[in-house]
N, C-alpha and C positions, 0 to 999 in steps of 0.2 A: 939024250933022253928025251921022251917024246911029251907030249903034253904041256911045254912050257915049263917043266920043271927045273931044269938045267941047260943052260946057253952052251955056245960051242966050247967053252973053255972048263965045261964040269962044274960051274957055279951056279946056283940056285937063283932064279929068277923070280924074286918073291912077288913081285907084282904082277907077272902072267899067272902065275900060281893062285894067289889071293883071288884075282878076279875070274880063273877059270871056275875056284870051287864057290865062290859067292857071284851069283848072275846077277848082275844089276838090273837086268830087263824084269820090269814087274810083273807083267800079265803072264810071263811063261815063267814064273817064280812059284814054287808050292807055297813059300812063305807069304806071299802075298795073299793067296787064297786062304789060307789059314788065317790071317790076322783079319780078312774080310768074314769070314765065317765067327770067329770069336766076337768080332766086334759088334756085327749083329744078334748074336745069341744071347751076348753080354746086355746089350741096350734093351733087348725086348724082355730079359729076365727081371732087371731091376727096373721096376715103374717107380719113377719120383722115390727113389732110395728104398723101395718096399719090394722084396724078393716076392716072385710068383706064386710058391709053395706057400707063403705064410699068408697071402691073399686068400688062396683057395681053403686053408686052414680057418681062416676068421670067419669066412663065408659060410663054412660047414658047422662050426663050432661056437663061434664068438668068444665071449670071456675074454680070456687073456690074451689069445691070439689078436681079437680085435683090438683091444688095447694097445697092443704092440703095432701093429698097423696104424692106429691113428696116431700113436707117438713118433714112430719112423717118419711117416707123411708131413707130419706139422713141423718136425724137425729140418728135414730136407726142405721143406716149402719155405718155411721162414729163412733158412741159409741160403738159397738161390736168390730168393727175393731180396733179401740184404745186398749179397754180391752186385744183383741188376742194379739195384738203386744208389748204390754206393760208388759203383765202378763200372757202370753200363755203358756209358758213354767212351770211354777209354777201351775196356774189352772191344767194342763194337767197332773202333777204329781200328785197332790193331787186327782183328778179324777181316776186315775189308781189305786194308792194307795187303795181309796175307794170302787172301784168295784172291786180289787183283793180280798180284805178282805170280801165282800160281797159273790162272789163267792165261797169262801172257808167257809164260814159258811153255805152258802145254798147247798153246795154239799157235803162237808166232813161231816159236822154236821147236816145237814138235817133241818135247822132252818127255819121254815115258813115264819116267819117276813123277814129273808132274801131274801128267793124266791121272794115273793111278793115285795120287794123294788126292787130287779132286774127285775122283770115283769114292773115296772115303770119306772125305772132308765135306763136301755140298749136302749128302743128305743128312749128315750130322749136326750139320748147322738148322736143317728143317726139325731134326728131332729136339735140338735146342730150344727153338723158339715154339714147337709145341708144348714142349716140357714148362716152359717159361709160363705160356697161356694156360695150363691147366694148373700149375701154382697159383697163379692169379684167381682163377677158378674156387681152388679150395678156399684159398684165405678169403676172397670177398664172401663166398656162401657158406664159410664155418662149417665146412661138409664134415660129418661124422657119420661112424656106423656103414648101413648097406648105401647111403648117399655117397658116401668117399670111396667104398669098393665099385660101386657102378662107374665114378668118375675115373678112377684109376684103371678099372678093365676096359673103357672106352678110350682111353689113351693108351693102353698096351695095344689095343685091335689096331688104332691109326699108325701105331711105330711098326708093327709087324707089316701092315701092307706097305707102309712104305717102305720097310725093308726090304720085302718082296720084289718090288719094282727096282729099287736100288740094286739088288743082286744080280735080279735079269739084265738090267742096263750095263752093269760092269762085266758081266759074263759075255754080252753080245760084244761091248767095245773090247773087253781082252782078246776074245777070238778073231774078231775083225783085226787087230793089230798084230796079233800071231799071224794071221794069214798074209795081211799086207807085208809085213816086215820079215816074216819067217823067224822061225823059232831057231834055227842054226844058220846063224850070221858067218 
């Protein structure tokens, strides 16, 4: 049989079959690009835990929608700042360890999977820092109402701009990888 389904004895070669069905090359894999799209769509839709449609409704109508925005932003802000203040050092150390390992695997060894994970992870680290900064500003300013919505909109715009550049870079790097290594090895 062709395509690695059976070897010379007619037995299934599971290893070949699985790796023909599941392509481990990241930049030529449709699942990677779907994950990238879903990641950035989700990150830019939920700003500090508040969905964008709720922000728009609160801006238009006020009332209960505004109270919901303030409640969600308050809960998420307190939760994130609590996590950062209680375990931020350990979280930062683990993140640095993980990113350093991925950078070494991606650059020194040229492992495409590590390169792809870095294309997803590095911009998310910047988004995390921006989110932490915005939460600190919300807490320090005790923002409510229109001021809170203005701050959340500014954060969303910043995240979307970062996402635009990250997707562009990932697309260019992915095309470079596919043209350099060839899609069909």
